[in-house]
VMD Tcl script that builds the backbone (N, CA, C; Angstrom):
set m [mol new atoms 264]
animate dup $m
set s [atomselect $m all]
$s set {name element resname resid chain x y z} {
  {N N MET 1 A 66.994 77.133 50.547}
  {CA C MET 1 A 65.811 76.756 49.490}
  {C C MET 1 A 64.456 77.050 50.101}
  {N N THR 2 A 63.701 77.685 49.432}
  {CA C THR 2 A 61.944 77.546 50.212}
  {C C THR 2 A 61.582 76.513 50.258}
  {N N GLU 3 A 60.450 76.604 51.103}
  {CA C GLU 3 A 59.887 74.772 51.138}
  {C C GLU 3 A 59.196 74.315 49.764}
  {N N THR 4 A 58.466 75.472 48.737}
  {CA C THR 4 A 58.349 75.407 47.699}
  {C C THR 4 A 58.729 74.624 46.669}
  {N N THR 5 A 60.020 75.441 46.658}
  {CA C THR 5 A 61.147 74.641 45.402}
  {C C THR 5 A 61.654 73.660 45.733}
  {N N ALA 6 A 62.324 73.164 47.553}
  {CA C ALA 6 A 62.054 71.662 47.868}
  {C C ALA 6 A 61.603 71.255 47.853}
  {N N SER 7 A 59.988 71.427 48.193}
  {CA C SER 7 A 58.931 70.076 47.617}
  {C C SER 7 A 59.052 69.943 46.433}
  {N N GLU 8 A 59.114 70.786 45.388}
  {CA C GLU 8 A 59.294 70.452 43.755}
  {C C GLU 8 A 60.340 69.770 43.292}
  {N N SER 9 A 61.202 69.842 43.581}
  {CA C SER 9 A 63.061 69.047 43.101}
  {C C SER 9 A 62.541 67.988 43.420}
  {N N HIS 10 A 61.793 67.089 42.297}
  {CA C HIS 10 A 62.341 66.063 42.744}
  {C C HIS 10 A 63.089 65.296 41.614}
  {N N GLY 11 A 63.237 64.034 41.422}
  {CA C GLY 11 A 64.325 63.532 40.372}
  {C C GLY 11 A 63.842 63.651 38.900}
  {N N ALA 12 A 64.558 63.485 37.996}
  {CA C ALA 12 A 63.852 64.050 36.600}
  {C C ALA 12 A 62.916 62.486 35.872}
  {N N GLY 13 A 63.133 61.564 36.895}
  {CA C GLY 13 A 61.970 60.225 36.505}
  {C C GLY 13 A 61.016 60.207 36.570}
  {N N HIS 14 A 60.705 61.347 37.360}
  {CA C HIS 14 A 58.939 61.277 38.156}
  {C C HIS 14 A 58.360 61.376 36.977}
  {N N ASP 15 A 56.775 60.681 37.158}
  {CA C ASP 15 A 55.899 61.188 35.956}
  {C C ASP 15 A 54.595 61.878 36.688}
  {N N LYS 16 A 54.862 61.688 37.667}
  {CA C LYS 16 A 53.743 62.983 38.559}
  {C C LYS 16 A 53.621 64.124 38.898}
  {N N LYS 17 A 52.113 64.335 38.925}
  {CA C LYS 17 A 52.108 65.748 38.800}
  {C C LYS 17 A 52.238 65.916 40.644}
  {N N PRO 18 A 53.158 67.350 40.524}
  {CA C PRO 18 A 53.522 67.827 42.015}
  {C C PRO 18 A 52.090 68.298 42.784}
  {N N SER 19 A 51.925 68.039 43.812}
  {CA C SER 19 A 51.125 67.964 44.626}
  {C C SER 19 A 50.542 69.573 45.041}
  {N N LYS 20 A 49.764 70.003 44.821}
  {CA C LYS 20 A 48.906 71.254 44.849}
  {C C LYS 20 A 48.678 71.844 46.277}
  {N N ALA 21 A 49.126 72.042 47.310}
  {CA C ALA 21 A 49.038 72.809 48.064}
  {C C ALA 21 A 47.760 73.209 48.079}
  {N N GLY 22 A 46.760 73.399 49.123}
  {CA C GLY 22 A 45.618 74.299 49.378}
  {C C GLY 22 A 45.677 75.903 49.573}
  {N N PHE 23 A 44.574 76.049 49.144}
  {CA C PHE 23 A 45.066 77.725 49.477}
  {C C PHE 23 A 45.215 78.481 50.561}
  {N N PHE 24 A 44.623 78.114 52.070}
  {CA C PHE 24 A 44.917 78.571 52.846}
  {C C PHE 24 A 46.343 78.010 53.303}
  {N N ALA 25 A 46.650 77.065 52.482}
  {CA C ALA 25 A 47.961 76.607 53.294}
  {C C ALA 25 A 49.734 77.351 52.003}
  {N N GLY 26 A 49.176 78.151 50.728}
  {CA C GLY 26 A 49.778 78.916 49.981}
  {C C GLY 26 A 49.953 80.083 51.247}
  {N N MET 27 A 48.841 80.940 51.568}
  {CA C MET 27 A 48.664 82.011 52.072}
  {C C MET 27 A 49.083 81.794 53.301}
  {N N ALA 28 A 49.318 80.979 54.244}
  {CA C ALA 28 A 50.018 80.819 55.489}
  {C C ALA 28 A 51.848 80.461 55.077}
  {N N LEU 29 A 52.058 79.922 53.915}
  {CA C LEU 29 A 53.786 79.747 53.623}
  {C C LEU 29 A 53.768 81.494 52.566}
  {N N PHE 30 A 52.925 82.191 52.006}
  {CA C PHE 30 A 53.366 83.701 51.678}
  {C C PHE 30 A 53.421 84.314 53.009}
  {N N PHE 31 A 52.851 84.162 53.985}
  {CA C PHE 31 A 52.736 85.013 55.230}
  {C C PHE 31 A 53.855 84.687 55.872}
  {N N ARG 32 A 54.379 83.627 56.020}
  {CA C ARG 32 A 55.244 83.355 56.691}
  {C C ARG 32 A 56.508 83.703 55.915}
  {N N GLN 33 A 57.046 83.362 54.697}
  {CA C GLN 33 A 57.935 84.236 54.022}
  {C C GLN 33 A 58.603 86.021 53.834}
  {N N MET 34 A 57.061 86.321 54.121}
  {CA C MET 34 A 56.715 88.014 53.855}
  {C C MET 34 A 57.259 88.349 55.729}
  {N N ILE 35 A 56.857 87.723 56.673}
  {CA C ILE 35 A 57.960 88.209 57.564}
  {C C ILE 35 A 59.074 88.015 57.550}
  {N N SER 36 A 59.497 86.927 57.411}
  {CA C SER 36 A 61.063 86.350 57.536}
  {C C SER 36 A 61.832 87.412 56.450}
  {N N GLU 37 A 60.709 88.175 55.637}
  {CA C GLU 37 A 61.696 88.672 54.847}
  {C C GLU 37 A 61.594 90.061 55.192}
  {N N LEU 38 A 60.812 90.699 56.210}
  {CA C LEU 38 A 60.348 91.954 56.254}
  {C C LEU 38 A 61.110 92.127 57.444}
  {N N LYS 39 A 62.085 90.824 58.234}
  {CA C LYS 39 A 62.741 91.040 59.373}
  {C C LYS 39 A 64.352 90.995 59.241}
  {N N LYS 40 A 64.581 90.783 57.802}
  {CA C LYS 40 A 65.694 91.494 56.941}
  {C C LYS 40 A 65.958 92.830 57.288}
  {N N VAL 41 A 64.862 93.475 57.032}
  {CA C VAL 41 A 64.971 95.680 57.006}
  {C C VAL 41 A 65.950 95.963 58.040}
  {N N VAL 42 A 66.666 97.150 57.429}
  {CA C VAL 42 A 67.697 97.157 58.474}
  {C C VAL 42 A 66.409 98.713 58.149}
  {N N THR 43 A 66.599 99.286 59.592}
  {CA C THR 43 A 66.454 100.860 59.757}
  {C C THR 43 A 66.848 101.813 59.535}
  {N N PRO 44 A 67.597 102.648 58.524}
  {CA C PRO 44 A 68.764 103.523 58.414}
  {C C PRO 44 A 68.958 104.581 59.515}
  {N N THR 45 A 69.912 104.922 59.686}
  {CA C THR 45 A 70.710 105.669 60.754}
  {C C THR 45 A 69.807 107.485 60.441}
  {N N ARG 46 A 69.945 107.885 60.966}
  {CA C ARG 46 A 69.580 109.869 60.934}
  {C C ARG 46 A 70.269 109.977 60.111}
  {N N SER 47 A 71.772 109.934 60.214}
  {CA C SER 47 A 72.318 110.805 59.215}
  {C C SER 47 A 72.701 110.021 57.689}
  {N N GLU 48 A 72.214 108.366 57.714}
  {CA C GLU 48 A 71.873 107.939 57.019}
  {C C GLU 48 A 70.811 108.514 55.915}
  {N N LEU 49 A 69.487 108.743 56.483}
  {CA C LEU 49 A 68.460 109.177 55.966}
  {C C LEU 49 A 68.739 110.872 55.899}
  {N N VAL 50 A 69.726 110.988 55.942}
  {CA C VAL 50 A 69.851 112.199 55.653}
  {C C VAL 50 A 70.460 112.702 53.934}
  {N N ASN 51 A 71.156 111.749 54.386}
  {CA C ASN 51 A 72.344 111.836 53.229}
  {C C ASN 51 A 71.316 111.133 52.123}
  {N N TYR 52 A 70.508 109.908 52.451}
  {CA C TYR 52 A 69.723 109.453 50.973}
  {C C TYR 52 A 68.513 110.234 50.978}
  {N N THR 53 A 67.918 111.002 51.725}
  {CA C THR 53 A 66.999 112.128 51.063}
  {C C THR 53 A 67.789 113.622 50.391}
  {N N LEU 54 A 69.173 113.762 50.684}
  {CA C LEU 54 A 69.516 114.683 49.943}
  {C C LEU 54 A 69.961 114.268 48.247}
  {N N VAL 55 A 70.655 113.160 48.493}
  {CA C VAL 55 A 71.195 112.316 47.567}
  {C C VAL 55 A 69.899 112.478 46.215}
  {N N VAL 56 A 68.514 111.802 46.750}
  {CA C VAL 56 A 67.424 111.894 45.898}
  {C C VAL 56 A 66.775 113.152 45.672}
  {N N ILE 57 A 67.041 114.004 46.673}
  {CA C ILE 57 A 66.616 115.527 46.114}
  {C C ILE 57 A 67.485 116.449 45.198}
  {N N GLY 58 A 68.787 116.137 45.288}
  {CA C GLY 58 A 69.837 116.573 44.480}
  {C C GLY 58 A 69.599 115.389 42.591}
  {N N PHE 59 A 69.616 114.394 42.687}
  {CA C PHE 59 A 69.057 114.239 41.530}
  {C C PHE 59 A 67.933 114.130 41.437}
  {N N VAL 60 A 66.410 114.516 41.252}
  {CA C VAL 60 A 65.549 114.910 40.688}
  {C C VAL 60 A 65.682 116.588 40.707}
  {N N VAL 61 A 66.613 117.521 40.835}
  {CA C VAL 61 A 66.761 118.423 40.751}
  {C C VAL 61 A 67.823 118.492 39.594}
  {N N PHE 62 A 68.605 117.530 39.396}
  {CA C PHE 62 A 69.989 117.600 38.328}
  {C C PHE 62 A 68.607 117.290 37.077}
  {N N MET 63 A 68.097 116.258 37.531}
  {CA C MET 63 A 66.983 115.637 36.027}
  {C C MET 63 A 66.192 116.950 35.551}
  {N N MET 64 A 65.618 117.819 36.717}
  {CA C MET 64 A 64.538 119.021 35.853}
  {C C MET 64 A 65.419 119.481 35.280}
  {N N LEU 65 A 66.658 119.994 35.561}
  {CA C LEU 65 A 67.292 121.161 34.975}
  {C C LEU 65 A 67.448 120.593 33.564}
  {N N ILE 66 A 68.176 119.188 33.477}
  {CA C ILE 66 A 68.244 118.445 31.813}
  {C C ILE 66 A 66.887 118.226 31.147}
  {N N ILE 67 A 65.694 117.541 31.716}
  {CA C ILE 67 A 64.643 117.655 30.826}
  {C C ILE 67 A 63.625 119.223 30.695}
  {N N SER 68 A 64.652 120.072 31.321}
  {CA C SER 68 A 64.509 122.371 31.497}
  {C C SER 68 A 64.648 122.314 30.061}
  {N N GLY 69 A 66.290 121.653 30.032}
  {CA C GLY 69 A 67.057 122.168 29.274}
  {C C GLY 69 A 66.947 121.722 27.167}
  {N N LEU 70 A 66.002 120.557 27.706}
  {CA C LEU 70 A 66.093 119.788 26.611}
  {C C LEU 70 A 64.753 120.375 26.173}
  {N N ASP 71 A 63.766 120.531 27.241}
  {CA C ASP 71 A 62.547 121.112 26.646}
  {C C ASP 71 A 62.423 122.975 25.544}
  {N N PHE 72 A 63.262 123.301 26.404}
  {CA C PHE 72 A 63.749 124.967 26.302}
  {C C PHE 72 A 64.516 124.638 24.292}
  {N N VAL 73 A 65.473 123.417 24.163}
  {CA C VAL 73 A 65.904 123.618 23.193}
  {C C VAL 73 A 65.027 123.309 22.030}
  {N N PHE 74 A 64.489 122.274 22.038}
  {CA C PHE 74 A 63.128 121.518 21.499}
  {C C PHE 74 A 62.188 122.618 20.992}
  {N N GLY 75 A 61.460 122.937 22.122}
  {CA C GLY 75 A 60.837 124.066 21.920}
  {C C GLY 75 A 61.144 125.025 21.363}
  {N N ASN 76 A 62.200 125.906 21.227}
  {CA C ASN 76 A 62.489 127.097 19.916}
  {C C ASN 76 A 63.163 126.643 18.849}
  {N N GLY 77 A 63.576 125.352 18.781}
  {CA C GLY 77 A 63.994 124.612 17.510}
  {C C GLY 77 A 62.982 124.703 16.606}
  {N N SER 78 A 61.900 123.602 17.215}
  {CA C SER 78 A 60.605 123.952 16.672}
  {C C SER 78 A 59.374 124.958 15.972}
  {N N ILE 79 A 59.867 126.032 16.952}
  {CA C ILE 79 A 59.632 127.636 16.578}
  {C C ILE 79 A 59.786 128.022 14.914}
  {N N LEU 80 A 60.748 127.754 15.507}
  {CA C LEU 80 A 62.556 128.319 14.167}
  {C C LEU 80 A 62.076 127.326 12.854}
  {N N ILE 81 A 62.097 125.890 13.233}
  {CA C ILE 81 A 61.148 125.453 12.017}
  {C C ILE 81 A 60.158 125.235 11.334}
  {N N PHE 82 A 58.899 125.321 12.019}
  {CA C PHE 82 A 57.952 125.321 11.825}
  {C C PHE 82 A 57.156 127.260 11.405}
  {N N THR 83 A 57.357 127.926 11.874}
  {CA C THR 83 A 57.090 129.127 11.493}
  {C C THR 83 A 57.825 129.926 10.358}
  {N N ASN 84 A 56.942 130.874 10.209}
  {CA C ASN 84 A 57.625 131.476 9.026}
  {C C ASN 84 A 58.369 132.422 9.534}
  {N N SER 85 A 59.486 132.811 8.206}
  {CA C SER 85 A 60.217 134.209 9.131}
  {C C SER 85 A 59.699 134.972 8.063}
  {N N PRO 86 A 59.808 136.421 8.446}
  {CA C PRO 86 A 59.306 137.495 8.242}
  {C C PRO 86 A 60.385 137.643 6.976}
  {N N GLU 87 A 59.988 138.483 5.501}
  {CA C GLU 87 A 60.808 138.586 4.530}
  {C C GLU 87 A 60.885 139.684 5.026}
  {N N GLN 88 A 62.638 140.257 4.504}
  {CA C GLN 88 A 63.333 141.499 4.708}
  {C C GLN 88 A 63.462 142.324 3.674}
}
mol reanalyze $m
mol bondsrecalc $m
mol representation Tube
mol addrep $m
């Protein structure tokens, strides 16, 4: 439990408002929590980084192909629908 949730979890019978920490105490708590979260970050190895990069590039290329195909279909469909066909 974080310090704020631990201090705010009083019993249900209390009618007092929880005491609000000062601005600087809140900032100190924020930075302590931020540093503890940053300590959990794991740097990927070179092979993992290359793998992740290739997956992202492949996904972007795949989405570009889908969107380009839909753009082509809808563009030509709107041209067929909204232009006058020449009479023969």
